[in-house]
C-alpha positions, 0 to 999 in steps of 0.5 A, a space after each residue: 377578213 373579220 379575223 385578220 381585222 380583230 388580230 390587227 385591232 388587238 395589236 394596236 389596242 391593249 384594252 378591253 374588247 368584246 368579240 363574243 356575240 352574247 357579250 356584244 348584244 346589248 351594245 347592238 340593240 337600240 333602247 326601244 329594241 326597234 334596231 338591230 346592228 352588227 359590229 366587228 367588236 365592242 371596245 371599251 377604253 378607259 382614257 382619252 388616249 385609248 380612244 384615240 388609238 382605237 380611232 386611228 386604227 379605225 381610220 387606217 383600216 376604214 372601220 366605222 366607229 359608233 360611239 356609245 354611252 349608256 345606250 339610252 337614246 331614242 332615235 337609234 343614234 348609237 346603234 351600228 347599221 343592220 347587217 342588210 345595210 352595212 357597207 364597212 365593218 363597224 366598231 362600237 366604242 363604248 365609254 362606260 369604263 371612262 366614268 371618273 369625276 376628274 376635277 371639282 372647282 367649288 370657287 369657279 362652279 365647275 366640275 370636270 368629268 369623263 364623258 362616260 359618267 352617268 348623269 346621276 352620279 355627276 348631280 350627286 357628286 355636285 351636291 355633295 360639294 354643295 353645288 347643283 348640276 341641274 341637267 335632269 331627265 327620265 333616264 339619269 340613272 343610266 345615261 351618260 354625259 357624252 351621250 347627253 352632249 352628243 344629242 344636246 339633251 334638255 330635260 326638265 330644267 331647261 326653262 331656268 338653266 338651258 339645254 346641255 349645250 348651255 351647261 358645258 364649258 369646255 370639251 376634250 375630244 378624239 377627232 376622226 384622225 384620232 388626235 386629242 383636242 384638250 379643250 377642257 377650259 373652265 371659262 365663261 368668256 373665251 373669244 378666240 375664234 371658232 367655238 369648237 365646243 359647239 361644233 361637237 355638242 349635238 353632233 351625235 358622234 358624227 364629227 368626233 368623240 367626246 371624252 370629258 367635258 367641263 360643266 358648269 355648277 350652280 348654287 345648291 337651293 335651299 328648299 324646293 317644292 312642286 305643285 300638281 295642278 288641273 288646268 282646262 287647256 293648254 291655252 290655260 296653261 300658257 296663261 298660268 305660265 306667264 303668271 308664274 314667270 312674271 311672279 317668280 322669275 329665275 325661281 321657276 325652274 320647271 313647267 311641265 304640261 301633261 295630259 289626262 291620257 298620259 297621267 292615266 297611263 302612269 296610274 294604270 301601269 305604275 303600281 306605286 302611282 296615285 292620283 294626287 287630285 280628287 276629280 280628273 281634269 283634261 290637262 295638268 301642270 307640274 311646276 317647280 319652285 326653288 328658294 335659297 332662303 328657307 322652306 317657308 319662303 319657298 312655300 309662300 312664293 308658291 302659295 302666292 302664285 296658287 292663290 293668283 291662279 285660283 282667283 284668275 280661274 286658271 286652275 280648279 285644283 292643286 296638290 303641293 308637296 310638303 316633304 321630300 317624299 311628296 316631291 318625289 311622287 309628284 315628279 314620278 307622275 311626270 317622269 313615269 310617263 315614257 315607262 307606262 307608254 312602253 307597258 301599254 305597247 308600241 306607239 309612234 313618238 314625236 320629240 318636237 319644239 314650236 315657239 312657247 306661244 304656239 303650243 296650244 295652237 299646235 296641239 289644237 290644230 294637229 290633233 284635229 288633223 290627226 283625228 281626222 285622218 286617223 279616227 280614234 287614235 290616242 294622243 299621249 302629250 306631255 313635255 316641257 311647256 316652259 321651253 316649248 318642247 313636247 313629246 307628242 306621241 301617238 297611240 293606236 286605237 284600243 281595238 287595233 293591234 299595235 304592229 298593224 297600227 305602226 304601218 301608219 307611221 310614215 303618214 302620222 309622221 308627215 302630218 305631225 312634222 308638217 304642222 311643226 314646220 307651219 309653226 316654224 318649229 323642229 322635229 327634234 328638240 332633244 332626242 337627237 335625229 339618229 336614223 329615226 328623224 334624219 330624213 324627216 329633218 332633211 325634208 324641212 331644212 333648206 339646201 343651204 343648211 343641208 350643204 353647210 352641215 355636210 361641208 362641216 362633216 366633210 372637213 372634220 371627217 373626210 373619210 366618213 368613218 364617224 358614225 355614219 348615216 346618222 344625222 346626215 345621210 351618207 352620200 
């Protein structure tokens, strides 16, 4: 049967097709190397029409479509089902070859790009045109725009510019029927019915395949500086955030909270990392300020905040970047946390969001519950305090084997996510649900909400071929 299907596919699609097991393997294993899937083949189309031809063939042959970009997701959303649970044959549809910058419109402040464009390449293209594309995250050198939009990625600049959803004006999408919706309109205002763009953003490829997008661009700041500051607690960090927002307004582009545990892992596992402050603090804040005038103006704004913070006893020490190398080094202390965690070993990750005002209460109360149930666990807490998104990760005690500790994942998730629910939060802020958080999200959503989501899925993908069992469990 697989041979017959492959022959049929090759007759319907003339593009690049991987069928060798070794060539396919990188596409079948998720980023965290926790999930191994199986697939009939990996298709690498180079145009929306080619994607459409593949999807039409899949629809006609009841073959599941698993869209994939850079395969950097942390929730298993871009990996096909494992052999033991795969009911239908699957085809991985990689968009890596769709990587063109289609149009740059500096007057309209938009850039139109293929979904397979690497995020960093989009940032660089915008910069070369004197513009800023502000979506920025640790995997920007390998993740692709299609994946960013499909998970509504956030990153470090959400405080100022919003999530991927807020940065997108229009889409080109291949539907589950293999039709192409040409919605690449660079309009800030378009009040002509349902916002189909927002239906597909954050849908994790379960409704259709994003093949291109029109993105917002912004003026390129003249100067940017960061400060790494020592704070006593998340409560104090919240007060510092309020001060910074009141004094800086839109010039405040990032406000990151980092625990000493997370900072210590970076110092331990990243050879280039150096502690920027003389003394150890239980918590740190990394704050970025931009200016559109000059370096002196940017520095003055940042120094004013630091002086106010010292006078109010909100911070005990601070290190400020004075050049690009120092700027990058301070940001690396935040961005390298995930790499350091991986080097430390397996852990139980949470990508949660709560109202900004409740972050300190959440950290305090949830930490106490975890410590009571699992003494000596190590909390690796860090994230985007300015928008309420924490990466709230639990590492095993130093004397416990990591695989043994992972047996507690269900119980630990329950403690964390029940606490998230008490604070009216979300179990996934920017990584998406995939398979990792799919069932947990359903546990906290109302029947009305779940039924509405299933109705949308049934309407747009009645055959259930688009990335099934991701985001929603297949009935």
